[in-house]
MIVOVO-753541 format. One line per field, with one value per residue: residue in one letter; x, z, y of N, C-alpha, C, O, CB in turn. Coordinates in steps of 0.2 Angstrom, whole numbers, plus 5000, padded with zeros to 4 digits. Each point is the difference from the previous one (the first is absolute). Glycine has a CB too. Layout:
N
res = c(A, ...) .
n.X = c(X, ...) .
n.Z = c(Z, ...) .
n.Y = c(Y, ...) .
ca.X = c(X, ...) .
ca.Z = c(Z, ...) .
ca.Y = c(Y, ...) .
c.X = c(X, ...) .
c.Z = c(Z, ...) .
c.Y = c(Y, ...) .
o.X = c(X, ...) .
o.Z = c(Z, ...) .
o.Y = c(Y, ...) .
cb.X = c(X, ...) .
cb.Z = c(Z, ...) .
cb.Y = c(Y, ...) .
% end
This chain:
144
res = c(X, X, X, X, X, X, X, X, X, X, X, X, X, X, X, X, X, X, X, X, X, X, X, X, X, X, X, X, X, X, X, X, X, X, X, X, X, X, X, X, X, X, X, X, X, X, X, X, X, X, X, X, X, X, X, X, X, X, X, X, X, X, X, X, X, X, X, X, X, X, X, X, X, X, X, X, X, X, X, X, X, X, X, X, X, X, X, X, X, X, X, X, X, X, X, X, X, X, X, X, X, X, X, X, X, X, X, X, X, X, X, X, X, X, X, X, X, X, X, X, X, X, X, X, X, X, X, X, X, X, X, X, X, X, X, X, X, X, X, X, X, X, X, X) .
n.X = c(4979, 4992, 4996, 4988, 4996, 4996, 4985, 5000, 4987, 4995, 4997, 5004, 5001, 5011, 5008, 5000, 5006, 5012, 5004, 5002, 5010, 5010, 5001, 5004, 5011, 4982, 5000, 4989, 4989, 5002, 5004, 5002, 5013, 4997, 5006, 5003, 4990, 5011, 4986, 5007, 4987, 4993, 5002, 5015, 5009, 4998, 5009, 4984, 5009, 4987, 5006, 4996, 4998, 5012, 4994, 5016, 4994, 5017, 5012, 4991, 4983, 4997, 4984, 4998, 4984, 4998, 4992, 5000, 4998, 4993, 5004, 4989, 5017, 5009, 5006, 5002, 5008, 4990, 5002, 5016, 5000, 4990, 5011, 5013, 4999, 5013, 4995, 5012, 4996, 5005, 5000, 5005, 5007, 4993, 4998, 4995, 4996, 4987, 4996, 4986, 4995, 4986, 5004, 4987, 4995, 5002, 5008, 4987, 4997, 5015, 4999, 4985, 5006, 5012, 4989, 4991, 5011, 5004, 4986, 4985, 5003, 4999, 4985, 4996, 5006, 4990, 4987, 5004, 4999, 4988, 5016, 5003, 5006, 5011, 5006, 5012, 5009, 5010, 5007, 5013, 4999, 5014, 5005, 4993) .
n.Z = c(5331, 4985, 5009, 5003, 4985, 5010, 4993, 4998, 5008, 4989, 5005, 4984, 5014, 5005, 4987, 5002, 5015, 4994, 4989, 5010, 5010, 4989, 4995, 5015, 5007, 5003, 4992, 5012, 4990, 5006, 5012, 4994, 5008, 4987, 5010, 4987, 5011, 4994, 5006, 4999, 4988, 5015, 4986, 4997, 5014, 4992, 5009, 4999, 4996, 5007, 4996, 5016, 4999, 5011, 5011, 5004, 5012, 5002, 4992, 4995, 4996, 4984, 5004, 4985, 5003, 4996, 4991, 4991, 4996, 5017, 4996, 5009, 5000, 5011, 4987, 4996, 5011, 5012, 4996, 5000, 5015, 5005, 4994, 5007, 5013, 4989, 4992, 4992, 5006, 4985, 5012, 4983, 4993, 5013, 4994, 5016, 5001, 5004, 5010, 4991, 5015, 4993, 5009, 5008, 5005, 4999, 4987, 4990, 5006, 4996, 4985, 4997, 5003, 4990, 4988, 5001, 5001, 4985, 4992, 5003, 4992, 5015, 5001, 4987, 5006, 5012, 4991, 4992, 5014, 5009, 5001, 5013, 4986, 5007, 5007, 4992, 5013, 4986, 5016, 4990, 5000, 5006, 4987, 4992) .
n.Y = c(4955, 5003, 5014, 4989, 5006, 5013, 4994, 5017, 4998, 4990, 5016, 5006, 5008, 4990, 5002, 5016, 4998, 4991, 5010, 5012, 4993, 4998, 5015, 5006, 4988, 4998, 5016, 5000, 4995, 5017, 4999, 4984, 4995, 4989, 4990, 4991, 4992, 4988, 4992, 4987, 5001, 4996, 4991, 5002, 4998, 5015, 5010, 5006, 5013, 5007, 5014, 5000, 5016, 4996, 5009, 4999, 4990, 5009, 5003, 4988, 5006, 5001, 5000, 4994, 5003, 4985, 5015, 4987, 5018, 4997, 4984, 4995, 4998, 5005, 5007, 4985, 5009, 4995, 4985, 5001, 5004, 4989, 4989, 5008, 5013, 4997, 5016, 5001, 5015, 5005, 5013, 5006, 4990, 4993, 4985, 4999, 4985, 5008, 4989, 5005, 5003, 5002, 5014, 4994, 5013, 5012, 4995, 5003, 5015, 5005, 4995, 5006, 5015, 4999, 4996, 5013, 5011, 4996, 4997, 5009, 4986, 4994, 5006, 4992, 4987, 5001, 5001, 4986, 4990, 4994, 5001, 5008, 5007, 4987, 5014, 4990, 5006, 4998, 4995, 5005, 4983, 5001, 5008, 4988) .
ca.X = c(4993, 4996, 4995, 4993, 4996, 4995, 4995, 4997, 4992, 4997, 4996, 5004, 5002, 5006, 5006, 5003, 5003, 5006, 5004, 5002, 5004, 5007, 5004, 5002, 5003, 4995, 4999, 4993, 4995, 4997, 5001, 4999, 5006, 4999, 5005, 4998, 5000, 5001, 4997, 5001, 4993, 4998, 4999, 5005, 5007, 5004, 5001, 4995, 5002, 4995, 5002, 4995, 5002, 5001, 5002, 5005, 4998, 5006, 5006, 5000, 4993, 4995, 4994, 4996, 4994, 4998, 4993, 4998, 4995, 4994, 4997, 4997, 5005, 5007, 5004, 5004, 5006, 4998, 4999, 5006, 5004, 4997, 5003, 5007, 5001, 5006, 5000, 5006, 4997, 5005, 4998, 5005, 5005, 5002, 4996, 5002, 4995, 4995, 4995, 4994, 4994, 4993, 4999, 4993, 4999, 5002, 5005, 4997, 4997, 5005, 5002, 4995, 4999, 5006, 4999, 4994, 5002, 5004, 4996, 4993, 4997, 4999, 4994, 4995, 5002, 4998, 4993, 4998, 5001, 4998, 5006, 5004, 5006, 5005, 5005, 5005, 5006, 5006, 5006, 5006, 5003, 5007, 5003, 5001) .
ca.Z = c(5002, 4997, 5004, 4998, 4996, 5003, 4995, 5002, 5000, 4993, 4999, 4996, 5003, 5005, 4996, 4998, 5006, 5001, 4995, 5001, 5006, 4998, 4995, 5003, 5007, 5005, 5002, 5002, 4995, 5004, 5008, 5001, 4999, 4998, 5001, 4997, 5005, 4997, 5005, 4997, 4999, 5005, 4996, 4995, 5003, 4996, 5003, 4997, 5002, 4999, 5002, 5005, 5004, 5007, 5005, 5005, 5007, 5004, 4996, 4996, 4999, 4995, 5000, 4994, 5001, 4995, 4999, 4994, 4998, 5003, 4998, 5005, 5002, 5002, 4994, 5000, 5004, 5007, 5001, 5000, 5006, 5006, 5000, 5001, 5002, 4998, 4994, 4998, 4999, 4997, 5001, 4997, 4997, 5006, 5000, 5007, 5002, 5005, 5002, 4999, 5005, 4999, 5007, 5002, 5006, 5000, 4995, 4994, 5000, 5000, 4993, 4995, 5000, 4996, 4993, 4998, 5000, 4994, 4994, 5002, 4996, 5004, 5003, 4996, 4999, 5006, 5000, 4994, 5002, 5006, 5004, 5003, 4996, 5004, 5000, 5001, 5002, 4997, 5004, 4997, 5003, 4999, 4993, 4997) .
ca.Y = c(4998, 5004, 5003, 4998, 5005, 5004, 5001, 5006, 4999, 4999, 5006, 5004, 5006, 4998, 4998, 5006, 5003, 4997, 5003, 5007, 4999, 4997, 5005, 5006, 4998, 5001, 5007, 5002, 5003, 5005, 4999, 4993, 4996, 4994, 4995, 4994, 4995, 4993, 4995, 4993, 4998, 4995, 4994, 4998, 5000, 5005, 5006, 5005, 5007, 5005, 5007, 5003, 5006, 4998, 5006, 4998, 5000, 4998, 5000, 4993, 4998, 5004, 4996, 5001, 4998, 4995, 5002, 4996, 5005, 4999, 4993, 4996, 4995, 5002, 5000, 4993, 5001, 4999, 4993, 4997, 5002, 4996, 4993, 5000, 5007, 5002, 5003, 5005, 5007, 5005, 5007, 5003, 4995, 4995, 4994, 4996, 4995, 5002, 4996, 5003, 4999, 5003, 5003, 5000, 5005, 5007, 5001, 5000, 5006, 5005, 5000, 5001, 5007, 5002, 4999, 5004, 5007, 5001, 4998, 5000, 4994, 4994, 5000, 4997, 4992, 4997, 5000, 4995, 4993, 4998, 4997, 5005, 5001, 4999, 5004, 4995, 5003, 4997, 5001, 4997, 4994, 5000, 5000, 4993) .
c.X = c(4995, 4994, 4993, 4997, 4994, 4995, 4996, 4992, 4998, 4995, 5004, 5002, 5005, 5006, 5003, 5003, 5007, 5005, 5003, 5004, 5007, 5004, 5002, 5004, 4995, 4999, 4993, 4995, 4996, 5001, 4999, 5006, 4998, 5006, 4998, 5000, 5000, 4998, 5001, 4992, 4998, 4998, 5005, 5008, 5004, 5001, 4995, 5002, 4994, 5002, 4995, 5002, 5001, 5001, 5005, 4997, 5006, 5006, 5000, 4993, 4996, 4994, 4997, 4993, 4997, 4993, 4997, 4994, 4993, 4996, 4998, 5006, 5007, 5004, 5005, 5006, 4999, 4999, 5006, 5004, 4997, 5002, 5007, 5002, 5007, 5000, 5006, 4996, 5006, 4997, 5006, 5005, 5001, 4995, 5002, 4994, 4996, 4995, 4994, 4995, 4995, 4999, 4992, 4999, 5002, 5005, 4998, 4996, 5004, 5003, 4995, 4998, 5005, 4998, 4994, 5001, 5004, 4997, 4993, 4996, 4999, 4994, 4994, 5001, 4997, 4992, 4997, 5000, 4998, 5006, 5004, 5007, 5006, 5006, 5006, 5006, 5006, 5005, 5006, 5003, 5007, 5002, 5001, 5008) .
c.Z = c(4996, 5004, 4997, 4997, 5004, 4995, 5003, 4999, 4993, 4999, 4996, 5004, 5006, 4996, 4998, 5006, 5001, 4995, 5001, 5006, 4998, 4995, 5004, 5007, 5005, 5002, 5002, 4994, 5004, 5007, 5002, 4999, 4999, 5002, 4996, 5005, 4996, 5005, 4996, 4999, 5004, 4997, 4996, 5002, 4996, 5003, 4996, 5003, 4998, 5002, 5005, 5003, 5007, 5004, 5005, 5007, 5004, 4995, 4996, 5000, 4995, 5000, 4993, 5001, 4994, 4998, 4994, 4997, 5003, 4998, 5006, 5002, 5001, 4994, 5001, 5004, 5007, 5002, 5000, 5007, 5006, 5000, 5002, 5001, 4998, 4993, 4998, 4998, 4997, 5001, 4997, 4997, 5005, 5000, 5007, 5001, 5006, 5002, 5000, 5006, 5000, 5007, 5001, 5005, 4999, 4995, 4993, 4999, 4999, 4993, 4995, 4999, 4996, 4992, 4998, 5000, 4993, 4993, 5002, 4996, 5004, 5004, 4996, 4999, 5006, 5000, 4995, 5003, 5007, 5005, 5003, 4996, 5004, 4999, 5002, 5002, 4997, 5004, 4998, 5004, 5000, 4993, 4998, 5001) .
c.Y = c(5005, 5003, 4998, 5006, 5003, 5001, 5006, 4999, 5000, 5006, 5005, 5007, 4999, 4999, 5007, 5004, 4997, 5002, 5007, 5000, 4998, 5005, 5006, 4999, 5002, 5007, 5001, 5002, 5005, 4999, 4993, 4996, 4992, 4995, 4994, 4995, 4993, 4995, 4993, 4998, 4994, 4994, 4998, 4999, 5005, 5007, 5005, 5007, 5005, 5007, 5002, 5007, 4998, 5007, 4997, 5000, 4998, 4999, 4993, 4997, 5004, 4996, 5001, 4997, 4996, 5002, 4996, 5005, 4999, 4994, 4996, 4995, 5004, 5000, 4993, 5001, 4999, 4993, 4996, 5001, 4997, 4993, 5000, 5008, 5002, 5003, 5004, 5007, 5004, 5007, 5004, 4994, 4995, 4994, 4996, 4996, 5003, 4995, 5004, 4998, 5004, 5003, 5000, 5005, 5007, 5002, 5001, 5007, 5006, 5001, 5001, 5008, 5004, 4999, 5004, 5007, 5002, 4998, 4999, 4994, 4994, 5000, 4997, 4993, 4997, 4999, 4994, 4993, 4999, 4998, 5006, 5001, 4999, 5006, 4996, 5004, 4996, 5002, 4997, 4994, 5000, 5000, 4992, 4998) .
o.X = c(5001, 4997, 4999, 5000, 4997, 5001, 4998, 4998, 5002, 4998, 5005, 5006, 5004, 5005, 5006, 5005, 5005, 5006, 5006, 5005, 5005, 5006, 5005, 5000, 5002, 4997, 4995, 5003, 4995, 5006, 5001, 5003, 4996, 5005, 4994, 5005, 4996, 5003, 5001, 4996, 5004, 5000, 5001, 5004, 5006, 4995, 5000, 5001, 4996, 5005, 4994, 5006, 4997, 5001, 5000, 4996, 5000, 4999, 5002, 4999, 5001, 4999, 5001, 4999, 5002, 4995, 4994, 4995, 4995, 4994, 5002, 5000, 5001, 4999, 5001, 5002, 5004, 5003, 5001, 5003, 5004, 5000, 5003, 5001, 5002, 4999, 5005, 4995, 5006, 4994, 5006, 4997, 5004, 4994, 5006, 4994, 5002, 5000, 5000, 5000, 5000, 5001, 4996, 5005, 4999, 5001, 5002, 5001, 4999, 5000, 5002, 4999, 4999, 5001, 5001, 4997, 5000, 5002, 4998, 4995, 4996, 4997, 4996, 4995, 4997, 4997, 4994, 4997, 5000, 4999, 5000, 5003, 5001, 5001, 5000, 5002, 4999, 5002, 5000, 5000, 5003, 4997, 5002, 5001) .
o.Z = c(5000, 5004, 4994, 5001, 5004, 4995, 5005, 4997, 4995, 4994, 5002, 4999, 5001, 5003, 5000, 4999, 5001, 5002, 4999, 5000, 5002, 5001, 4998, 5004, 5006, 5006, 4996, 4996, 5002, 5003, 5005, 4995, 5003, 5001, 4998, 5004, 4995, 5005, 4994, 5004, 5001, 5003, 4999, 4997, 5001, 5004, 4994, 5006, 4995, 5004, 4998, 5000, 5002, 4998, 5001, 5001, 5004, 4994, 4994, 4999, 5000, 5002, 4997, 5006, 4994, 5001, 5000, 4997, 4997, 5001, 5006, 5006, 4998, 4996, 5005, 5004, 5004, 5005, 5004, 5002, 5005, 5006, 5003, 4995, 5001, 4995, 5004, 4997, 5001, 4998, 5002, 4997, 4998, 5000, 5001, 4998, 5004, 4997, 5003, 5001, 4999, 5005, 4996, 5002, 4995, 4997, 4996, 4995, 4996, 4997, 4995, 4995, 4996, 4996, 4994, 4996, 4998, 4995, 5002, 5002, 4999, 5002, 5002, 4999, 4999, 5002, 5000, 4996, 5004, 5006, 4998, 4999, 5005, 4995, 5005, 4996, 5000, 5001, 4998, 5006, 4998, 4996, 5005, 4998) .
o.Y = c(5006, 4997, 4998, 5006, 4996, 5003, 5001, 4996, 5003, 5001, 5002, 5002, 5004, 5003, 5001, 5003, 5004, 5002, 5001, 5004, 5003, 5000, 5004, 5004, 5002, 5001, 4997, 5004, 4998, 4999, 4998, 5000, 4998, 5002, 4999, 4999, 4999, 5000, 5000, 5000, 4995, 4994, 4994, 4997, 5001, 5002, 5000, 5001, 4999, 5000, 4999, 5001, 4995, 5005, 4994, 5004, 4996, 5000, 5000, 4994, 5007, 4994, 5006, 4997, 5000, 4996, 4999, 4997, 5002, 4999, 5001, 4997, 5005, 4995, 4998, 4996, 4998, 4997, 4996, 4996, 4999, 4997, 4995, 5004, 5006, 4996, 5000, 5000, 4999, 5001, 4999, 4995, 4995, 5001, 4999, 5000, 5005, 4995, 5005, 4994, 5006, 4997, 5000, 5004, 5003, 5005, 5004, 5003, 5004, 5005, 5004, 5002, 5005, 5005, 5004, 5004, 5006, 5003, 4994, 4998, 4996, 4995, 4997, 4996, 4994, 4995, 4998, 4996, 5004, 4999, 5006, 4994, 5004, 5002, 4996, 5005, 4994, 5006, 4994, 5000, 5005, 4997, 4996, 4995) .
cb.X = c(5002, 5006, 5008, 5000, 5006, 5007, 5001, 5012, 4998, 5003, 4988, 4988, 4985, 4987, 4990, 4986, 4984, 4988, 4988, 4984, 4985, 4989, 4988, 4990, 5010, 5005, 5015, 5002, 5005, 4985, 4995, 4985, 5011, 4987, 5008, 5000, 4997, 5006, 4991, 5016, 4997, 4996, 4987, 4988, 4993, 5001, 5012, 4990, 5016, 4986, 5012, 4991, 4996, 5005, 4988, 5013, 4988, 4995, 5004, 5013, 4999, 5011, 4997, 5012, 4996, 5012, 5010, 5008, 5011, 5006, 5005, 4988, 4994, 5000, 4999, 4994, 5000, 4992, 4988, 4997, 5000, 4990, 4988, 5001, 4990, 5007, 4983, 5013, 4986, 5010, 4987, 5002, 5001, 5011, 4994, 5012, 5005, 5001, 5008, 5002, 5008, 4994, 5015, 4994, 5002, 4996, 5006, 4998, 4992, 5003, 5007, 4996, 4995, 5008, 5003, 4996, 5000, 5008, 5013, 5005, 5010, 5015, 5008, 5005, 5013, 5013, 5006, 5007, 5010, 4990, 5001, 4992, 4993, 4996, 4994, 4993, 4996, 4994, 4992, 5003, 4987, 5004, 5004, 4989) .
cb.Z = c(5011, 4986, 5008, 5009, 4985, 5014, 4992, 4999, 5015, 5006, 5008, 4991, 4997, 5005, 4996, 4992, 5004, 5003, 4993, 4995, 5006, 5000, 4993, 4990, 4990, 4998, 4997, 5015, 4991, 4989, 4996, 5002, 5005, 4990, 5014, 4985, 5013, 4987, 5011, 5001, 4987, 5004, 5001, 4995, 5002, 4986, 5010, 4993, 5003, 4998, 4991, 5003, 4990, 4998, 4997, 4991, 4993, 5016, 5014, 5005, 5012, 4991, 5016, 4987, 5012, 5004, 5004, 5007, 4992, 4999, 4984, 4990, 4995, 5016, 4993, 4985, 4987, 4995, 4991, 4985, 4990, 4994, 4988, 4998, 5008, 5012, 4998, 4999, 5009, 4993, 5009, 5010, 4995, 5006, 4986, 5006, 4993, 4999, 5004, 4986, 5009, 4986, 5003, 4995, 5012, 5015, 5012, 5004, 5011, 5015, 5009, 5008, 5015, 5014, 5008, 5008, 5015, 5013, 4993, 5001, 4991, 4999, 5004, 4995, 4995, 5004, 5003, 4995, 4988, 4989, 4994, 5012, 4987, 5004, 4999, 4996, 5011, 4987, 5011, 4990, 4999, 5016, 4997, 4994) .
cb.Y = c(4989, 4996, 5012, 4986, 4997, 5002, 4987, 5011, 5003, 4987, 4995, 4993, 5000, 4992, 4988, 4998, 4998, 4988, 4991, 5000, 4994, 4988, 4992, 5001, 5000, 4988, 5007, 4999, 4991, 5003, 5014, 5001, 5010, 5002, 5005, 5004, 5009, 5004, 5008, 4997, 5009, 5015, 5009, 5009, 4987, 4992, 4998, 4990, 4999, 4991, 5004, 4987, 5012, 4984, 5011, 5001, 5000, 4996, 5007, 5004, 4989, 5010, 4995, 5001, 5010, 4995, 5013, 4991, 4998, 5013, 4999, 5004, 4987, 5002, 5015, 5001, 5010, 5014, 5005, 5006, 5011, 5011, 5002, 4985, 4993, 4995, 5001, 4990, 5000, 4990, 4999, 5016, 5013, 5008, 5000, 5010, 4985, 5017, 4987, 5007, 4990, 4996, 5007, 4984, 4987, 4995, 4989, 4984, 4991, 4994, 4988, 4986, 4994, 4993, 4984, 4987, 4994, 4995, 5001, 5014, 5009, 5005, 5013, 5015, 5008, 5010, 5015, 5012, 4995, 4998, 4984, 5004, 5004, 4985, 5014, 4987, 5011, 4994, 5006, 5012, 4989, 4997, 5015, 5007) .
% end
């Protein structure tokens, strides 16, 4: 059976992050940790891959944010996972299935503080937009 083709982000700077991640098996970029997130396109049905900074929230939970640089619109990867929360995550050389969910309330506030404590740029992204920047938990799913 042939594997389905994965399409990388069309944004040049994101594509460079993906390329660098794959070339180094995802080795950390300073204190910032990156993962690759693959979602299913909500309109095309194609697999879409992006690179994101992440934070751990337990042994089988990680979280990412949909800042889109403070844009008025959510990033495409976030819209995709709201349509289909079953995603693939790569952290370092390990690839696994996960389920994505947007957190709210106190849980979001706790995680948002972790994000802004580590990367102050997210505070400026928050000031630039009227939308609430989503915080998304990725929970490891059962093995395929």
